[in-house]
C-alpha positions as CSV (number, residue, x, y, z in Angstrom):
1,X,5.4,3.4,26.5
2,X,5.3,0.7,30.0
3,X,7.4,-1.9,27.9
4,X,10.1,1.0,26.8
5,X,10.1,2.3,30.2
6,X,10.7,-1.0,31.3
7,X,13.6,-1.3,29.1
8,X,14.9,2.0,30.1
9,X,14.8,1.2,33.5
10,X,17.1,-1.6,33.1
11,X,19.2,-0.5,31.2
12,X,20.0,2.7,33.5
13,X,20.5,0.3,36.3
14,X,23.1,-1.6,34.6
15,X,25.3,2.0,34.6
16,X,25.0,3.4,37.9
17,X,24.4,1.3,41.6
18,X,21.8,3.7,42.6
19,X,18.2,2.9,43.0
20,X,15.6,4.5,40.5
21,X,13.1,5.4,43.0
22,X,8.8,4.5,42.8
23,X,9.0,3.5,39.7
24,X,11.7,1.6,39.5
25,X,10.5,-0.4,42.9
26,X,14.2,-0.3,44.3
27,X,16.2,-1.4,41.0
28,X,19.9,-2.0,42.1
29,X,22.9,-3.8,40.6
30,X,21.5,-6.8,42.9
31,X,18.2,-6.6,41.1
32,X,18.9,-5.7,37.2
33,X,15.6,-7.4,35.6
34,X,12.4,-6.6,36.2
35,X,10.4,-10.0,35.0
36,X,6.7,-9.6,32.9
37,X,4.3,-11.4,31.7
38,X,2.5,-10.2,28.3
39,X,-1.7,-11.4,27.9
40,X,-2.2,-11.3,23.8
41,X,-5.6,-9.9,22.6
42,X,-7.2,-13.8,22.2
43,X,-6.9,-13.8,26.5
44,X,-4.1,-15.8,26.5
45,X,-1.2,-15.2,28.2
46,X,2.3,-15.2,25.9
47,X,4.6,-18.2,26.2
48,X,7.5,-19.6,24.8
49,X,9.8,-22.8,24.5
50,X,12.1,-22.9,27.3
51,X,15.2,-25.3,25.0
52,X,15.1,-26.7,21.1
53,X,13.3,-30.0,22.1
54,X,9.8,-30.7,21.1
55,X,8.6,-31.5,24.7
56,X,10.4,-28.4,26.5
57,X,8.9,-26.7,29.3
58,X,7.7,-23.5,28.9
59,X,7.3,-20.2,30.4
60,X,5.4,-16.9,30.6
61,X,7.8,-14.9,32.2
62,X,10.0,-12.5,30.2
63,X,13.5,-9.7,30.4
64,X,12.9,-7.3,28.3
65,X,15.9,-7.4,26.4
66,X,15.5,-4.8,23.0
67,X,12.6,-3.0,21.6
68,X,12.9,-3.4,17.8
69,X,10.0,-1.1,15.9
70,X,6.5,-2.0,17.4
71,X,8.3,-5.8,18.4
72,X,10.2,-6.5,21.8
73,X,13.3,-9.4,21.8
74,X,12.4,-11.2,25.4
75,X,14.6,-13.4,27.4
76,X,12.7,-16.6,29.2
77,X,12.6,-16.9,32.6
78,X,12.5,-20.4,33.6
79,X,10.4,-19.7,37.1
80,X,10.8,-24.2,37.8
81,X,12.8,-24.3,40.7
82,X,13.0,-22.5,44.0
83,X,14.9,-19.6,42.2
84,X,14.3,-17.7,38.8
85,X,16.7,-18.4,36.0
86,X,17.3,-16.7,32.8
87,X,17.7,-19.1,30.2
88,X,20.2,-18.1,27.2
89,X,16.9,-18.5,25.1
90,X,15.3,-15.9,23.5
91,X,12.0,-14.8,22.0
92,X,10.5,-12.2,19.3
93,X,6.6,-10.7,20.4
94,X,4.9,-8.3,18.4
95,X,3.7,-5.7,20.6
96,X,0.5,-5.1,18.7
97,X,-0.8,-8.7,19.5
98,X,-0.6,-7.3,23.3
99,X,-3.2,-6.0,25.3
100,X,-2.1,-6.4,28.8
101,X,1.5,-6.6,30.5
102,X,2.0,-8.1,34.2
103,X,5.3,-6.7,36.3
104,X,6.4,-9.0,39.0
105,X,9.3,-8.1,41.9
106,X,12.7,-7.7,40.1
107,X,15.3,-10.3,40.1
108,X,19.0,-10.8,39.0
109,X,19.8,-12.3,35.5
110,X,23.4,-12.9,34.7
111,X,23.6,-11.5,31.5
112,X,25.7,-12.7,28.5
113,X,26.7,-11.8,25.0
114,X,25.8,-15.5,23.8
115,X,22.0,-15.3,23.8
116,X,20.1,-18.0,21.5
117,X,17.5,-17.3,19.8
């Protein structure tokens, strides 16, 4: 339910330019993304590579893109520099494997139609 609510809040902010209220941490068009990280049932944080190279850096910060049945498509966020960068890479996570989610302060992601899987 938390993942669905974050997804809904992110979509709503794109439709209107007003604050969502207490639940949305003052989302606005300026901040259209609620970064999240997931803890798997094994206790490890879910990570995904920031690219296709064998030695690509990994991230455990994501933007919820879309929910499909019991899985979620996540846009990868790179926090390695001074400013978070929303990459064009995505990962799919089975929500049955998740036992925890952590939310972070809203950021702005440039959204594009050419997202790579």
